[in-house]
N, CA, C and O atoms as CSV, one atom per row, in Angstrom:
chain,resi,resn,atom,element,x,y,z
A,1,MET,N,N,2.971,0.242,8.077
A,1,MET,CA,C,3.284,1.624,7.247
A,1,MET,C,C,3.995,1.189,5.734
A,1,MET,O,O,4.631,0.182,6.044
A,2,VAL,N,N,4.167,1.365,4.615
A,2,VAL,CA,C,5.145,0.925,4.012
A,2,VAL,C,C,6.656,1.859,4.150
A,2,VAL,O,O,6.791,3.054,4.410
A,3,PRO,N,N,7.698,0.803,3.868
A,3,PRO,CA,C,8.846,1.336,4.090
A,3,PRO,C,C,9.217,2.585,2.736
A,3,PRO,O,O,9.748,3.660,3.013
A,4,GLU,N,N,8.897,2.264,1.548
A,4,GLU,CA,C,9.085,2.935,0.468
A,4,GLU,C,C,8.163,4.537,0.274
A,4,GLU,O,O,8.591,5.573,-0.235
A,5,TYR,N,N,7.015,4.319,0.779
A,5,TYR,CA,C,6.052,5.556,0.736
A,5,TYR,C,C,6.284,6.359,2.091
A,5,TYR,O,O,5.897,7.526,2.038
A,6,GLU,N,N,6.921,5.890,3.460
A,6,GLU,CA,C,6.763,6.744,4.469
A,6,GLU,C,C,5.751,7.666,4.989
A,6,GLU,O,O,5.967,8.603,5.758
A,7,ARG,N,N,4.252,7.190,4.330
A,7,ARG,CA,C,3.210,8.140,5.180
A,7,ARG,C,C,2.303,6.737,6.058
A,7,ARG,O,O,2.397,5.511,6.017
A,8,GLU,N,N,1.354,7.809,6.883
A,8,GLU,CA,C,0.941,6.945,8.013
A,8,GLU,C,C,-0.151,6.507,7.486
A,8,GLU,O,O,-0.683,5.419,7.707
A,9,ASP,N,N,-0.698,7.804,6.394
A,9,ASP,CA,C,-2.035,6.371,5.698
A,9,ASP,C,C,-2.187,5.681,4.643
A,9,ASP,O,O,-3.229,5.396,4.053
A,10,ILE,N,N,-0.507,5.260,4.279
A,10,ILE,CA,C,-0.445,4.258,3.545
A,10,ILE,C,C,-0.076,2.910,3.960
A,10,ILE,O,O,1.134,2.707,4.064
A,11,ARG,N,N,-0.818,2.009,4.202
A,11,ARG,CA,C,-0.178,0.926,4.630
A,11,ARG,C,C,-0.458,-0.449,3.442
A,11,ARG,O,O,-1.042,-0.437,2.358
A,12,GLU,N,N,0.310,-1.701,4.271
A,12,GLU,CA,C,0.151,-2.608,3.329
A,12,GLU,C,C,0.230,-4.015,4.313
A,12,GLU,O,O,0.612,-4.126,5.478
A,13,VAL,N,N,-0.456,-5.366,3.046
A,13,VAL,CA,C,-0.707,-6.308,3.994
A,13,VAL,C,C,-0.184,-7.512,3.163
A,13,VAL,O,O,-0.580,-7.598,2.001
A,14,PHE,N,N,0.489,-8.253,3.548
A,14,PHE,CA,C,0.811,-9.804,2.804
A,14,PHE,C,C,0.164,-10.814,2.856
A,14,PHE,O,O,-0.047,-11.322,3.957
A,15,PHE,N,N,-0.401,-11.471,1.525
A,15,PHE,CA,C,-0.905,-12.395,1.001
A,15,PHE,C,C,-0.226,-13.056,0.458
A,15,PHE,O,O,-0.375,-12.866,-0.749
A,16,HIS,N,N,0.865,-14.160,0.764
A,16,HIS,CA,C,1.321,-14.617,0.114
A,16,HIS,C,C,1.161,-15.403,-1.347
A,16,HIS,O,O,0.428,-16.370,-1.555
A,17,PRO,N,N,1.931,-14.817,-2.194
A,17,PRO,CA,C,3.133,-13.963,-2.513
A,17,PRO,C,C,3.228,-12.590,-2.864
A,17,PRO,O,O,4.214,-11.947,-3.225
A,18,TYR,N,N,1.975,-12.222,-2.690
A,18,TYR,CA,C,1.578,-10.831,-2.868
A,18,TYR,C,C,1.675,-10.033,-1.772
A,18,TYR,O,O,1.520,-10.588,-0.684
A,19,ARG,N,N,1.919,-8.733,-1.797
A,19,ARG,CA,C,1.781,-7.493,-1.250
A,19,ARG,C,C,0.691,-6.336,-2.052
A,19,ARG,O,O,0.710,-5.897,-3.202
A,20,ILE,N,N,-0.229,-6.078,-0.903
A,20,ILE,CA,C,-1.430,-5.305,-1.358
A,20,ILE,C,C,-1.455,-4.026,-0.484
A,20,ILE,O,O,-1.793,-4.009,0.699
A,21,ILE,N,N,-1.128,-3.147,-1.084
A,21,ILE,CA,C,-0.867,-1.828,-0.608
A,21,ILE,C,C,-2.262,-1.085,-0.669
A,21,ILE,O,O,-2.959,-1.300,-1.661
A,22,TYR,N,N,-2.659,-0.345,0.179
A,22,TYR,CA,C,-3.443,0.428,0.653
A,22,TYR,C,C,-3.567,1.715,0.967
A,22,TYR,O,O,-2.481,2.131,1.368
A,23,LEU,N,N,-4.748,2.896,0.971
A,23,LEU,CA,C,-4.308,4.036,1.178
A,23,LEU,C,C,-5.933,4.079,2.491
A,23,LEU,O,O,-7.073,3.674,2.265
A,24,ILE,N,N,-5.436,4.656,3.641
A,24,ILE,CA,C,-6.407,5.112,4.514
A,24,ILE,C,C,-7.579,6.047,4.915
A,24,ILE,O,O,-7.447,7.022,5.655
A,25,LYS,N,N,-8.549,5.708,4.440
A,25,LYS,CA,C,-9.146,7.439,3.757
A,25,LYS,C,C,-10.107,7.424,4.902
A,25,LYS,O,O,-11.295,7.130,4.770
A,26,ASP,N,N,-9.398,7.837,6.314
A,26,ASP,CA,C,-10.872,8.288,7.735
A,26,ASP,C,C,-11.964,9.197,7.632
A,26,ASP,O,O,-12.926,9.117,8.396
A,27,GLN,N,N,-11.868,10.140,6.648
A,27,GLN,CA,C,-13.131,10.775,6.765
A,27,GLN,C,C,-14.535,10.131,6.234
A,27,GLN,O,O,-15.733,10.034,6.498
A,28,GLU,N,N,-13.229,9.654,5.024
A,28,GLU,CA,C,-14.621,8.960,4.225
A,28,GLU,C,C,-14.878,7.400,4.722
A,28,GLU,O,O,-15.718,6.724,4.126
A,29,LYS,N,N,-14.059,6.800,5.936
A,29,LYS,CA,C,-14.454,5.557,6.827
A,29,LYS,C,C,-14.049,4.459,5.560
A,29,LYS,O,O,-14.908,3.578,5.514
A,30,PHE,N,N,-13.158,4.304,4.696
A,30,PHE,CA,C,-13.096,3.327,3.821
A,30,PHE,C,C,-11.153,3.533,3.271
A,30,PHE,O,O,-10.234,4.352,3.287
A,31,ILE,N,N,-11.473,2.194,2.862
A,31,ILE,CA,C,-9.858,2.180,2.260
A,31,ILE,C,C,-9.451,2.269,0.344
A,31,ILE,O,O,-9.779,1.267,-0.293
A,32,GLU,N,N,-9.165,2.764,0.007
A,32,GLU,CA,C,-8.194,2.618,-1.538
A,32,GLU,C,C,-7.525,1.330,-1.280
A,32,GLU,O,O,-7.171,0.944,-0.165
A,33,ILE,N,N,-7.324,0.469,-2.777
A,33,ILE,CA,C,-6.397,-0.234,-2.569
A,33,ILE,C,C,-5.036,0.240,-3.496
A,33,ILE,O,O,-5.485,0.591,-4.587
A,34,LEU,N,N,-3.940,0.347,-3.486
A,34,LEU,CA,C,-3.338,1.051,-4.872
A,34,LEU,C,C,-2.776,0.307,-5.386
A,34,LEU,O,O,-2.262,0.618,-6.461
A,35,SER,N,N,-2.613,-0.998,-4.869
A,35,SER,CA,C,-1.346,-1.788,-5.568
A,35,SER,C,C,-1.459,-2.751,-5.154
A,35,SER,O,O,-1.752,-2.888,-3.966
A,36,VAL,N,N,-1.228,-4.016,-6.155
A,36,VAL,CA,C,-1.230,-5.112,-5.385
A,36,VAL,C,C,0.154,-5.974,-6.409
A,36,VAL,O,O,0.308,-6.026,-7.629
A,37,ILE,N,N,0.747,-6.394,-5.588
A,37,ILE,CA,C,2.172,-6.730,-6.720
A,37,ILE,C,C,2.792,-7.749,-5.702
A,37,ILE,O,O,2.556,-7.875,-4.500
A,38,HIS,N,N,4.017,-8.734,-6.860
A,38,HIS,CA,C,4.361,-9.860,-6.352
A,38,HIS,C,C,5.479,-9.177,-5.146
A,38,HIS,O,O,6.050,-8.119,-5.412
A,39,GLU,N,N,5.685,-9.774,-4.024
A,39,GLU,CA,C,6.172,-9.613,-2.814
A,39,GLU,C,C,8.077,-9.187,-3.223
A,39,GLU,O,O,8.917,-8.615,-2.529
A,40,ALA,N,N,8.167,-9.773,-4.629
A,40,ALA,CA,C,9.569,-9.559,-4.293
A,40,ALA,C,C,9.860,-8.672,-5.848
A,40,ALA,O,O,11.017,-8.695,-6.269
A,41,ARG,N,N,8.675,-7.826,-6.750
A,41,ARG,CA,C,9.091,-7.186,-7.306
A,41,ARG,C,C,9.205,-5.665,-5.830
A,41,ARG,O,O,8.884,-5.638,-4.642
A,42,PHE,N,N,10.012,-4.325,-7.078
A,42,PHE,CA,C,10.183,-3.619,-6.102
A,42,PHE,C,C,8.931,-2.287,-6.540
A,42,PHE,O,O,8.498,-1.991,-7.654
A,43,LEU,N,N,8.725,-1.907,-5.677
A,43,LEU,CA,C,7.747,-0.550,-6.013
A,43,LEU,C,C,8.466,0.632,-7.338
A,43,LEU,O,O,9.641,0.992,-7.271
A,44,SER,N,N,7.887,0.916,-8.027
A,44,SER,CA,C,8.595,1.884,-8.967
A,44,SER,C,C,8.415,3.602,-8.805
A,44,SER,O,O,8.934,4.420,-9.564
A,45,ARG,N,N,7.797,3.831,-7.960
A,45,ARG,CA,C,7.338,5.298,-8.011
A,45,ARG,C,C,6.210,5.389,-6.200
A,45,ARG,O,O,5.516,4.487,-5.731
A,46,LYS,N,N,6.374,6.355,-5.808
A,46,LYS,CA,C,5.825,6.901,-5.138
A,46,LYS,C,C,4.820,7.465,-4.942
A,46,LYS,O,O,5.146,8.578,-5.352
A,47,PRO,N,N,3.608,7.586,-4.556
A,47,PRO,CA,C,2.346,8.126,-5.292
A,47,PRO,C,C,2.306,9.706,-4.743
A,47,PRO,O,O,2.801,10.296,-3.783
A,48,ASP,N,N,1.564,10.022,-5.718
A,48,ASP,CA,C,0.909,11.662,-5.528
A,48,ASP,C,C,0.640,12.120,-4.456
A,48,ASP,O,O,0.188,13.262,-4.368
């Protein structure tokens, strides 16, 4: 779970030095990449 978003369907994986943040879409059985950011940067806003 991504601490900034506090949603079960939004997850992250670290691929040093990046954070890959993605949305799990269970009904469609795929994921959507929401953001790829450098791990030193802060997320600017929460998703809609």
